[in-house]
N, C-alpha and C positions, 0 to 999 in steps of 0.2 A: 504493499499499500504506500502511496505517495501523497504527502500533504501538498495541496495546491490551494492558491488564493486567486479568486477571480472577481471581477466586477462586471456584471452582465448588462444587456440592453434594457432590462427591466429596472435598472438602477439598484439592483440587489448586490450585496457583498456576500460571496460564497467562499466557504472553507471546506474543501474536500478532505475527507478523513479527519474531521475536526477533533476527534477524541484522541488523535496521535500527534496533534500540533502542539505548539507551545501553549501552555495554559494561560487563560485570560478570564477575567470577570467583567461582566457588563450588566445592563439592566434595560428593561422596558421603561419608557419615559414616565409612566404614572400619570397619564393624561386621559381623562374620560369625557372631555368636553365640559363646557360650562354648565350644562344640565345633566352631568353625570357624576358618579362618586368614584374617585380614583383609588387605586391600590398601588403599593410598591412591589415590584417583581424583579429579583436578581437572578442572573444566570451565569453559568460558567460553560466552558467547552469540554465537559466531561459527562458521561452518562447521558441522560435525557435533558440535560442543560438547566432546566429551571431548578434553581437551588433553594430559593426562599422567597416567600411572598407573604403579604398581610395587609392590614389596614393601619393607617396612621403612623405607627412607629414600630421598632423591633420588639417592643413589649406587647404588641398585638399581632404576633406572628401567627400564620396559619400553618406554614411549613417552617420548621425551626431555622432560626437565623444562625449562621456561622461565619466567621471571617474566611476570606477567600482560601488561604492555605489549608484550612480544615475542610472547607466545602469540597475542594478537589478530591479529598479522600473519602468523604461521607456520602457524596451525592448519589452514587450508584446503589447504595442501600437505602438511604433515607429520602431520595428523590422519587421521581415518578418511575414506575416499572411497567413493562409490557410483557406478558407471557402469552405465547401462542402454542396451542396443542394441535398437533396434526399427526394423524396416523399413530397416535399413542405416545408420541414424543413431545416433550415440552421444550420450547425454544425461548430464550429471553432476548428480545430485540434490543439493540443498542447496548448490550452488555460487552464489557471489555474482555470477558473470559468465554465468550461465545465460541463454540467449535464450528459454527456455521461459516460458509464463505459469503462475504458481504462487502459492500461499499457504503460509505456514509458521507453525508454532507450537512453543512449548517448554512442556512440562508438568513441573512441579517437584513431587516428592513427597519425603518424608523420606529414603527409601532407594532411590529409583528416579528416574532422569531419562529423559524421553521427548521425542523431537522428531518432528514430522510435516511432510511436504510433500505438499500436494494439487497434483499437476502436471496442470494443465488441458490442456496440449498432448498429453500421453501418455494423459490420462484415467486416471490411477492415483493412489493414495495410498501414500506410503512412510512407514512409522513405524519409528522406531529406539528401542529401549529399552536402557538401561544399568543394570546393578546388580552388586554384589559377590556372588560365589557364597557363599551361606550354608551353614554346618554341613557342611563337607567337610574332608578332610585335606590339601587343597592350596588355594593362594591364586589366585584368578582373578577376572577381570572378564567379565561376560557381555554380549555385544552381540547383541540380537535385532532382526532386520530383517523387517518384514512388509510385503508389497506387495499391495495390494488393487486389483482391477480395478473401475473406477467405471462401467463400461458393460457391457451384456450381449453383448459381442463378445469372443471368445477372441483373446488377443494372444500372439504368439510373441516371447518376449523372452530376452535373454541378460544376465547380471549379473556384474559384477566388483565385489567389495566387500571392503574391508580397509584395512590400514594400510601406508603406503609405507616405514615404518622401524620395525623391531622390534629393539631393542637386545639383544645377547646377554648373558647373565648373566656377571658377572665384571668388566665394564668400568664404572667409575664415571661418573656423569653429568658430573662436572667434567673427568675425563680425556678423555672422549669429545668434549666441546665444545672442549677445548684441542688435542687431538691425534687427531682422528677419522681423518685420513689415515694416520698411523702405526698406529693401533690396529687398523685393519682387517686387518692382517697376521695377527692372532691369531683373527679372527672365523671361526666355522664353524657349520654347521647339521647336526644328526644326526637319526636316527630318521625319515628321510624315507620309508622303506619302509612305515611304519605309518600314514602320512598325518597324523602329529602332529609337525611339525618342532620340533626341540629346539635352542634357540639358546644357545650358550655359547662362551667363549674356550677355546682349546686348553690354555692354561696361564696362570699369572700373568704380568703384564707388567712388573714392577719390574726395574730395571737392577741386579740384585744376584746374588751367588753362589748364593743359595738360590732355586731355582725351584719353584713349587708347582703342584699340580693344581687344577682348578676343579671343585668338587662342587655340583651343582645346575644347573638351566637353566630358561630361559623357554620356554614352548611356545604353539603356535597349533593349534586344532582347529575345524573347520567342518563343518556338516551342514545338511541342508534338509528340508523337509516332503515332498519328492518321493521320498526314499530313506531307508532305515535305516543306510545306509553313510556313513562319513565322506567328505567331498569331498576330492578331491585338491588340496592347497594349491599356491599360487604363492608362492615365497619370493624368487625372482630378479626384481627389478623391471625388468630389461632386457626380460624377456618381455613386459611390459605397455607400458612407456614407450619402449623402445628407446633411440634417441639423444637423446630429449627429456629431458635431464638436469634441466630446470626442474620436471619432473613435473607440468606444467600440464595435459597432455592424453595420454591412452593411445595414443600415436602407433603403437605396434607392434600394437595390436589391429585388425588388418586381416584377420582370419580368424574362423572360428567358435570357440566356447569349446573345443570338443573338440580342435581343431587347436591352439589356444593351449596347452592342457594337455599336449600331446605334444611341445612344444619342449624342447630341452635347457636345464636350469637349472644355474646355478653358484652355490654358496654361499660360496666362498672369496674373500678379498681384497675384500670389499665389505660394506656394511651391507645386510642382508637386510630384506625386509618380510614381510607376512602377508596374502595375499588368497585369498578364496574365489571360485570361478568356477562359474557354473551357468547352465543354459538351461531354460526351462520354458514350457509352453503354459498361459498364465495365464487361467484362467476366473474364479474368484472371488478366491482368495488364495494366496499363496506365502510361505513363511517360510524365512529363512536365519539360522542362529545360529553365532556365533563365541565360543569360550571362549579367552581369552588370559590366561596366568598363569605361575606359577612352580611347579616341583615339584623334589623333592630328587633324583629320578632318572628316567631314561627309563622304567624298568620301572613306577615308581609311577604314571606318567600313562598308560602303555599299558594297564594293567588297568582303567582308567576307560572305555576305548573303548566298551565295550558299553552304558554308561550314557548316552552322549551321544545324545540324541534330543529331539524337540520337546516331548514330554509331560514329560520330565525337566525341561527348562528352564522350562516353564509352572509346574510345581510349585515349582521353585526361586524363581521370580519371586514367587509367592505367599508363600513362606517369608521372602523378603527384606522384603516389605511388612509381614508380620505381626511380624517381629523388632522393628522400631522402634516399631510401633504398640503392641506389648506393653510396651515400655519406658515409653512416655509415658502409659500408663494410670495411672501413679502420680500424675499431675498433671491428670487428666481434669477438665475444667471445662465447664459449660453455662450460658451466659447469653444475653442477647438479642443479643449481639455475637459471631457465629460466628468472625469473623477474630481476634478477641481470644482466643477459646478455643483455636483452632488455633496461634495464636502462642505461647500458654503451653506447649503441647506441644513446639513447635520449640525454644523456649528451654531447656526441660528436657533435651532431646536434646543440644543444643550445650553445655550446662553439663556434661553427662556426659563429653563428648569431651575436656574440659580437666581436669576434676576426677576423673572416674572414676565408675563405677556401683557403689555398695556392695552387696556380697553377703555371706553368711555361709557359711563353710566349717567343716567339723568335725562333732562329734556331741555331743548333750546339752549339759552345761554347759562343754564345751570347744570351743565355736564361736568362730571368729575372723573379724573383718571383713577384707574383701579388696576392692580396687577394680579393676574391669575396664574396658576400652575407652578408658583415658586415654592422652593423648600430648601432647608439647610442641607447642604450636600452630605451624604453619607451612604455607604454601600458596603459590599463585601471586602473591598480594599480600604475603606475608610471606616472600619468598624469602631474607631475611637469617637466618631461623631454620632451624637443621637439625633438622627434625622427625624423629620416629621412631615407627612403629607396629609393635609387636612381632608378627612373623609366627608366632604360636603360639596354641594353645588358651589360654583365659582371658587373652587378650592384655591387657597393661598397658604403660605407657610412662613415660618420665621427664618431669618438668615443673618449672618454676621454682617456688620456695617460695611466692612471693606468689600466682601463678596458681593452683596446686593448692589452696592454703589457702582462697582466696576462693571457688573453685567447689565446695568441700566444706562451705561454711558451712551449707547447708540440708539436708545429708544426713540428719541425725537426724529431720527433719520428714517424710521419706519412707521411711526404714528405721530406726524407733526402736531396733531391736535391736542396731544398731552401737554404741549408747550413747556412751561417752566415747572411743572409738577415736581420733578426729581430734584431740581436745584432747591426748591422751597423746602421739600421734606429733609433733605441731608444737610442743608445749611441751618435749618431750625434745630437739628439734633446736635449742632456744635454748641458746646457749653461756654460759659464765660471764661473758663480757664483754657479754652482751646481744644479740650478733649471731647470725647463723644461716648455714648453708650455702645456696647458691643452688639447687643441683640436688637435687630430691627424686625418688628412684628408687622403683620398685615394691618391695613388701616381699618378703623371702625367708624360708625356713623351715629350721629344723634339727630333724631327727627325734630325739626323746628317748624313744621307746617301745622296747619289747622285740621279741621275735620273733613275738608273737602275730599281728601284721598279715600276716606272710608266709605264714601258713597258707591265705590266700585266693589265693596265687599258684600256679597249676598248672604253669606253664611260664615260664621266664625270671627265676626268683627271684634269681639271682646278680646279674643286671643291675640290678635294682631295689635290692638291698642296697648295691651299689657306689654308686649314685646317691645314696642316703640318707646316705652318709658325709659328704656336703658340703651346703652351702646349696643349696636348690632352690626352684623356684617351682611352683605348681599346674600351669601350662602345661607346664613341663619334665617333670613326672611323666607327664602325659598323652601328650606326644609320645614319651617313652621307652617307655611301654607299647606304643605303636603301632609305633615304629621297630624295637623288639626282638621284636615279635610275641608279646608276653606273653599268656598265658591265665590268666584269673581265674575263680573260683567265684562271684564277685559282679560287679555292674556296675562299670565304670571309675570312675563318679562316687561310688558307695559306698565303693570302695577309696580314692579320693583323700580322702574325708572322714575315713576312719579314720586315714590318715597324718597329716592336718592336726590332728586332735584330739590326737594324741600328739606334736605338734611344738611348738617354740618359734618365735614370730614375730619377725622382726628388721626394724626400720626401716632403710632404706638412704638414704644422701645423700652428696654430695660438695660441696666448697667452690665450685667453678664459677668465679666471678670476682666480686670486690669484695663490699663490705658496704653494702647499701642501708639507708637510715635508716627505712624504713617497714614492712619485712617483718613485724616482730613485732606490729604493730598489729592484724593480722587474727585474732590468737589470741583476743582478747576476744570476737570474734563467735562463734567455736566454742564458747567457754565459756557465753555467754548462750544460744546455741541448745540446748546440752545441758540447761541448767537450765530452759529453757522447757518441756521435755518431762519432765525428771526433777527437779522442785523438791525432793522429799522426800529426795533423796540428797546435799543440799548439804554436810553435814558429812563423810560418807565420801568424797565427791568431792574436797573441799579438803584434808582432814587425814589420812584413814585409809588412803590408797593410797600406799604408798611404792615404787612401781615406776617413778617418773619418772627417766629418765637425763638426761645432759647432753652434747650433742654437743661434741667437742673438736677443734679445728682447728689445723693447723700454720701457718695464716696469721694474723698478728697485727696489730692496729692499732698504729702506732708512737706513741711519745710526741710531744708537741708540739715538743720541741726537735729532733726529726728530721724533722717534717712541714713546719715553717715555713721558707720559703726566700725569698731575695731575687731576683726575676725582673725585669730591666730596670727597676730602681729601685722596684719595688712588691713588697710582702710578699704571698706566696701560699702556699696549702697544697697541696703536691704530695707524691707518694710516700707516700700514707697508710698503706699496708700493705706487708708483706713476708713472704716465706716464712721461717719460723724454722727455718733449716737444722740448727741445733744440736738443737732438739727433734725434728725429723724424723729425724736420723741416730740420736739417742740411743734412740729407741723404734721405729725402722724403720717410720715412719708414712708411707704413700703418700697424697699430696694427693687422689688419686681414690677412696680408700676411706673407709669409715665408721669413725670412731674415737670412743670414749666416754671421758669424764672419769673418771680413776682416782684413788684415794687413794695415800698414800705418794709424793706428788709424781710420779705417773704410772707407778709400777712395781707398784702394788697392785690391789686389786679395783675394779670399776666402781662409781662412786658413785651411790647412789640416794637420792631424797628425795620429798617430796610436792608437790602443786600449790601450796599455800600458800607454801612456801619458794621454789619456782621463781618465783612471781610477785614475791616480795620481791626476789629477786636481779635479775630483769628491770627492775622499777620503779626500783630503786636505781641501776642502771647507766644508765638513760635519764634520771633526774632529775639525775644528775651530768654529763650531757651537754648540759643547757641552755646556750644561747648566752650571751655576755657581758652581755646585757641581761635575761637571765632569761625570754625569750619563746619562741623556737623551739628545737627540738632540732637540735644541730649535725650536719653531714654529715662527721664525721671519719673515716668509713670509706672515703671516696673516691668514693662513689656518692650520687646524690640520692635523692629518695623516689619516689612513684608515677609522677611524670612524668619518665621516663628521659631525655627530651630536654633537660632542664635540667642536663646533665652537666657544665657549667662551674661550677655553684654551689659544689661542694666546694672548689675552688681559691680562691673568693672568700670563704672562711669562712662559706659559706651555712648557713642553718638553716630549719627548716620548722615552722610553727605547728600544722599539722594533727596532727603526731605528738605535740605537747604536749597537745592535746585528747584524743588516745587515751591518753596517759600518765595523764591525769586519770581516765579510765574505770578503768584498772587500779588506780590508787591508791584510788579510791572503793570498788572491790570488795574490796581488802585491808582497808579500814577497816570495811566492812560485815561481813566475816568475823570481824575482830578484836573488833567490838562484840557480835556475836551468840554467839560461842563463847569460853569460858574455857579456853584450851589452853596447854600448854607447846609451845614452838617451838624446834627445834634447827637452827642455822645452822652452816655450815662456819666455822671460826675466822677464815678470811680474809675472808669476807662479814661476819662480826660486827664485825671491826675497821673494815671500810669503812663499815658502817652507823653505827658509833659516831662515826667521823670526820665523816661528813656531818652527823650530829646536832649535833656540837660546832660545826661551821661554821654551822648554822642558828641556833644560840643567839646567834651574833655578828652575824647578818646586819643587824640594825637599826643597828649601829655601824660597819659597813664599807661601802665602795663596792660597786657591782654588779660591777665589774671584780675587785676583791679577792676577792669571794665566788666568782666564776667561777674565778679562779686557784687558790684553795684547794681547791674542789671537784675540779678537774682534777688537782691534786696528789694528792689522796686516791684518785682513780680510777686514776691511773698507778701509784701505789704498790701498789694492789690488783692491778693487772694484772701487775705484776712478780712478785707472790707466787704467782699462779695460772698462771704461764707454762707450767710443765710438768705441773701437776696441783694437787691440794690435799693437805694433811697427812692429812685424814680425821677430825681432831679437830673436835668441834662445841661450840658455846656455847649455853647455854640462855636463852631469853627466854620471856615470856608474851605472849599476844595483846594484853594491855593495854600491855605495853612497846612493841609494834610500833604499837599505835594511837597512843600518845603521840608517837612519832616521825613517823608518817605523816600525822597531822593537821596538822603543821607543814609537811610536804612539800606537802600539798594547798593550804595557804594560799599558799605561795610560787607554786605553779602558777597559782592564781587571780589573783594579782597580776600575773603575767606575761601572762596572757590579757587582763586588763583593760588593761594597758599597750598590748598589741598592738592592741586595738580603738581606742584613741586614736590610735595611729599610722596606722590605716586610716580615720579619720573616719567610723566607723559601720559599716564593713565589715572583717572580719578579714583582714589580709594573709596570704598563704600563705607567702611566702618573705622572708627578710631576708639582706642581705649586710653584711659588716663590712670596714672599711678600717682597717689598722693605722697610726694616726697618730703613735704613738711606739713605738720599738723599738730594740733594740740587737743588733748582729751578734755571732755566736758561731762558734767553731770546735769542731766536735763530732767526736770520735773514734768511728769506726764499729767494728764487731766485727771487720772485716778488717784493722784497723790504719790504714786511711786516714782522713785528716781532711777533713771537709766543712764548707763555709760554711752556717751556719743562722742562724735569727733568734729572738730572744725578744721577744714583743710586750709593751708596757708600757701601751698604751691603744688601745681600739678605738673606731670611730665607726660607727654603724648606719644603714643605709639599707634601706627596705622596697621590695621589687620591686612593680611594678603588680599590681593585683588578679588573682588566680586564683580559680577556683570551688572548688578543693579544700578550703580551710580553712572557708568557710561550710558546705560539705557535711558536713564532719566534726563541726563544732561545733553546727550546727543540730539534729542528731539527738539530742544530749544536752542541749538547752536545755529546762529543765523549765518555765520561765515562758512561757506561750503568747504573751503580748504581746510579750515580748522576742524570741521566735522570729519573730513576724510583722513586727516592726520590722526585723530582719535580712533577712527575706525581701524586704520592700519595697525596702530599700536595694540588695540585689542586682539586683532587677528593674529598678530605675531607673538602674542602672549600665550601662556598655558591655559588661558580661559577657553581657547579655541581647541576643540577635539579634532585633531588632524585625521584621525582614523574615520570618524563618523561625519566629519565636516559640519559640525554643529557647535553651538556655544554652551559651555557649562555654566553652572551657577558661579563657579569660582576656580582659582588655581588650587594647588595642593594646600591642605590645612594640617598637614602632618606635624608641623613644628608648633602648632598652637596647643595650649593646655586644655584639658577637659572642661575647665571652668568657663570657657567661652560659650558653651551651650551644648545641648544634647547632639547637635549635628556633628560635633567632633568625635563622639562615640560611634556614630553611624559608619557603616562600611563605605569607603570611597566609591563614588559613582552610584550612590544609592540614596533615595529620598533627597533631602536638600543638600547633601554633601557632595559637591563636585559632580552632580548628575546634570543632564540636560533637563532643567526644569522648564517645561514647555511655556508656561506663562511668561517667565522672564525672558526667554529666548525670543518669543514672539513680541514681547514688549521692545526688545532691541531691534528686531526687524522692522517694527512700525516706526521706531525712531530714525531708522535709516531712510525710510520713505520720507518722513517729515523733514529730515535734513537735506533732502534732495539727492541722496546717494542712490539713484535709480538703477544704474548698471550693477553696482554692488548688491543691491537688493535682489535683483532678479537672478544673479549668479548664486547668491546664498540660499535662496528658497528652493533651488534644485535638489538640495539635500536636507534642508531644515524644515521645509513645510511638509506636514504629515501626508498629504495625498500624493506627494512625489517620492515618498519613501518606499523601500521594498517591503511588502507585507511579510515576506518570509523572515526578514530581520526584525521588523517592528513587532511581529507576533500577534497581531489582531487587525481588525478592520482599519484600513488607512482612510476611512471616512470619519473616524472617531479620534478625538484627541486623547491623550493620557496626561496625568499630572506631570510625570517625569519619565525620561528615557534613560536607562542605565548607560553610563558613559564608558569609555574604553579604559578608564583608570580602575574599574571594578575588577577585583581579582578573579571573578568567574567570567571567562571570555564568552560563555554561551549566552549571557545576558546582554552583551554589548549591543546597543541600538534597539533594545526591546522596550516597549512601553508598559508602564505600570500605573494603576490607579485610574480608573476610567473616567473620562469625559467632563465632569463637572469642575472646571477650573477657569480662571481668569483668562486662559488662553483664547477662549471663544470670543471674548470681548475684544482682545487685541487683533484677532483675525478679522472680525467684522469691521473694525476701524481701518485695517489694511484694505479690505474689500471696498470700502466706501471711498477711500483715497484713490485706489486704482481705477475704479470705474466712474466716479463722479468728480472727484478732486477735492481740494481743500478750500473752505470758504467760497462756495460756489454762489451763494446769494450774497449780495452787497448793495449798499445804497449809494446812489449818485444823484446829487441835486434833488434829493427828497424822493427819488423813484427807486423802487425795488427792482433790482436786475439779477439775472441769473446767467452765469457763464460756466459751462462744464470745462473741467480741466483734467481730463483722464490721464493716467499714467500707465497705459497698457502697452505691453511688449508685443512686438509684431506677430510672434508665434502663437498668441492667444486668439488671433482672428481665424475663423473657420474657412472651410472651402469656398464659401460665399463672400469671403472677405468681410465678415460681419462678427460683431460682439454685441450682445444685448444683456441688459440687467434691469431689474426693477428699482426705480427711483422713488423714494419716500414711501415705499410699501404699496404703491398703486399705479405708477406710470412706467410703461415699458420704454426704455431708451435703446435705440438701435444705432450702433455706429457702423457706417460704411466706410471701408478703408481700402479702395481699389489698388493702391500702391503697396499695401502691406508694410507700412512704416511704423516704427515705434511712435507713440504719442508723447514722447519726451526726448530730450537731448538736442543736439545741434541740428539734426536732420529730421526733426519731429514733424509728423503729420499735423496740419492745422485744420480747424473747423472752417468750412467753406460756406455751407448753408444749412439751414435747419427747417425741417418740416414738422409742424405741430398738428396732431389729430386730436380734437377734443372729444368729450364723452358723447357728443351728438353726431360724430363722424365727420365734422366740418374740418377742412384742411387750411392751414395758413403756413406760407413759406416765408422765412426770414433769411435774407442774404446777408448775414452777419454772424459774428461769433457770440453776440450777446443777445439774450432775450429780455426785453423790457416789459413794462406793464401794458395791458392787463394780463398778459400771458404768464409772466413770472408768478403773479398772484394766483392765477387759475391752476397752474402746475402745483404750487404748494398746497392749494386747497382740494387737490384731488379731482379736478374737473377736466383733466387732460388724460386721454387714454394712452396715447403713445407719442413718442418724438423720434424722428429719424434725423440723424446728423451725418452729413458727408464730410469726411476728413481726408486731406491728401497733402 
């Protein structure tokens, strides 16, 4: 048998003899439609692939959750099994120990997984398809088994198909794995008389005085193409396996199927399974379908009984396929490279799974942006993350600030009508100290309308009125309408839109854990994306919208005198943050709830301001957090930056240069606004005093040491933090934009000096991290709020060391390097360094870290070339590739993507579908040569956002909308290499999620460089089919507005 990887004309990725290929883990996307209930489903390329599935999170598993490395071992026993008896012999299909002659393949689609075995011994083909049930009021996974006869001879066969272990609802995955022997005392199966076994605990299992009931259950239903009736299920595995407790072989199947089904089954005191049993005279084809899922009650699943048939499943399979295909239509691309085109769609889908899919709810001018389908990433290879997929209509989930922020960067390029929603949400989550909560939750709503909406409720009005008294989600409303059997005079979706139109939208977040030093940096990407599409709204965007709030946390960063300690003779920075119990008690603030900054020092109204002021507060805080040498931004919050595995850096007074480069972006934007608009600016008095203090220190910087400057800036910052501890007074001081410009131009100069100094430290490559050693200090005894005295340290002098090169700083700095020759010089320096993996022709996260101490972070203990240590971390490599594009290094970019972009890699080396990203690729420094170039940890990473940004720049260009003399104009500026044009000399892509753009390039020229093809004329076809031709490169009004508003169907552009 030979493993082969193929991409076919149906846009399916195929792995032949998949169970002998390199192991990999992946998942179905967990999308059931806005009017469906999703499940999570994880698979591997062993056995029958589907390894674990369930509702909501891993503590609601239906098939037991294991990490990937364990799943590879367990799946053939604990996963799905298919036994076929023919002429007295039992054959297990898809078994690795089968003595039959066979070939196998795996077929991967966006929302459907298919496996096939051609069994040459039995002369049959067995096909298994998996997909999540779309657009239903229950959550389920569908398993469709098709057995085709490969010869013209009728075969009498018997089939046993199913899963050996189906967990009852109510037992958590962790409890089951720790105490399955004990927990089986609670296990039971109900509803057997209806042939849809319903698995649940009899009661809660906690050892407490309060014993609760279990509402809800997991179910199993099976039917075949031979009958309209449900098949009688086997839930007692003793009936099939007898005393063969290894479950290797169906030892007890020593009779016909009908006799097997008549055996007594016991559901109590054991972990039950779910098997279908059937016999058939196989002529051409036989189908067996199983629906395994969760339902709130037995009655709710019993009413579905009449729907369960083969034609129903066939239609649902088509729905599942169409569901994801419709989603990715927004990024539809056609080039000469079909694998690249399909990869773009997969990236878009996976980006949605982390950041959410933006939709608009409401009516008229009262529409609100809302994100569906998002969840915190977690799967078989990310078992450390407690993922959650909301089992509700309009499903949404929680995510980490950085992840959600990055993966929403391009939202406005695909749904322009969401406008500045993402900017407002993430800037509002920035605190007065410049930090932010980790966990970003789905938005909720508060109904503010009157009684009018209830006239559409014919039955169940009281239930809806009660629900609307509190915060709600769209999914909650839809579930309540169904659960309470409400009757409406309009559709449920129309009713929901009327409610949302009359409601106030709330951002929800909670502290989570720690303050990372990089999270804020992604907000500028959101700002730039918005202005790329709405450049004419710059003034209103920055100055005129006073609806920005400020997240207020009860977790505060401690001052230096409480953070700096002496540990085994060395000064370290530990205990960076603490829960402010006094504040929490005073205002009854729960750390897990959303809390907003208030005036009157916490007891007044919620404080609101504009974007310009928010940016000043953010930039001021970060500028005052520059390290003692003025280069990197300190990790004073106890957490590192993007590279989480450098978790030891904060203790070593670590700082990060990449964040300084991002601070420069913010400062330059503030300067741009200040220079362009003559405006009055009102800042909270506490911020005003902080700003003036920093300005005074800046005035003295030439006459004081770097250490003295750092010490004074931190004194000012700590004094400011003391003043805002409980809130702000509410008083504001007036500045002008000229005042702000005068201060921030000095800030910019100091930042530039720090970056220049850092480049010298790195000998031509910007270091990413610095550590500091306290070479002079004095010991202190500091009195804590509880009255205890602690030993602490005051540092008098630091000595700086740069950490070996990482890719992150060059990636962040290159994208803002305006001098192309300087950009090229930095690019060459990086490529000539050991960051570049010469064997794989890719970029690693860093050079060798062998000489660093373990104290630097857990990554030092990792194997080289694995996880964050010296591997090709796809997100960072893609960030660097995007930076090359932004810096104008087009030739270098196209050369590098030949080996660095996933769809152009060898799947035999990559070891999985080259339509799907991985978190990291094992680099050539890994001691195991067999893993070099192989992808690990599937799909859900920031690499999708970086690729989509590249995609937009390649096909549309950068800042394509602009204003000139008050008119909105549109000029496409593609950066497409000639060989991307197809045999018709065309490339097409979808612009803004709705308009097809077709470039005609008869001379087959690059659209960049000295001999670039230029736009000659433009043909616009509107949504009514009317055609307008423009003999120019630029599109003016009204067409530019019409294109942005989705009123143009397609645009044909001739370039030569």
